[in-house]
N, C-alpha and C positions, 0 to 999 in steps of 0.2 A: 158332602157324601156321608151317609151314615155308615159307621163301621160295625154296627150291631150284628149283622148277619154276613159280613164280608169274609171271604177266605183270607188266610194269613198274608198271602202275597199282595192282596189289595190293601190290607191294613198297613203293611210296610210302605207301600207306594204312597198311600195317602199321607202317612206321617212324614215321609221325605218331602212331599210337595208342600206340606204345611210348614215344615222347617225352612224350606227355601223361601216361602212367602214371608215368613218372619224376618229372615235375613234381608230380603229385598226391602221390606217395610222399614228396616233400620238403616238402609242405604249402605250395607256392607258388601264389598266384593267377596267372592268365595275365598280368595287367597288370604284376605285379612281375617275373616272369621276362622279359617283353618289355623292361622298363626295364633290368634287369640285363644283358641281352644287347645292348642298343642297337638294338632292333628296334621296329617299329610293332606295336601290338596286333593289327592286321589281318593282318600277315605271320605272326605267331605262331599266330593262330587258323587261318589257311589251312594252315600247316604241320601243325598237330595234326589238323585235319579231314581233309585229303586227301593230305598229304605233299607237296603242290605247293609248291616254294620254290626259291630259288637255293641252291647249295651253301654259299655264304657264310652265308645265313640259318640253315641247318641247323647249321653249325659254330659259329656264335655261340650258338645255343641250347644245344648240347651243352657248350660251354665254360662257359656260365653255370650249367649244372646240375652242373658238376664231373665230367663224364663223358668227357673227352678221351681218357683211357686206353682207352676202348672202341673208339676209332677206330684204335688202333695196329696191330691185325692186318689191317686192310683192305689189300688189294692187295699183301701181302707175298708174294714169290715163294716158293712151296713146292717144296722139292727132295725128291724121293722116291726117286731112284736116283742112282747114281754118274754115269751118262750124262747125266741131267738137270742134275746139279751142274756137270759139265764144260761142258755147253751154256750154262748160265746164266753161268758164269764167262767163257766166250768172248764171250758177248753183252754182258757188262758192259764188256769192253775195247773193243768196236767203237764207233767214233764215228759212222759214217754207214752207211746201208744200201748194199749193193753196187749198182753201176750195172747197168742192164740191158744185155745185149749187143745190138748192132744187127745183126740178121740179114737 
């Protein structure tokens, strides 16, 4: 399933399903993964069932499954042109947003 145009609830559900598939591929029962991740069994079940969880719960489960590398490309700034590269470099140097002028 492509998540590109999916609403947030479908994205969450798909991530929960993918996490479950990874757990099953590694032959781990839910209880064991929950213990490895330092999560309650209910929190892991909810994450797998609906994707509803805190970001910390998701990260702990991903770490316990040894999949932290899968998170590396998230939110990395993609530079596709020289102008975008220059803009990103300039934005990286800026410390604060410019003040609005009082008109």
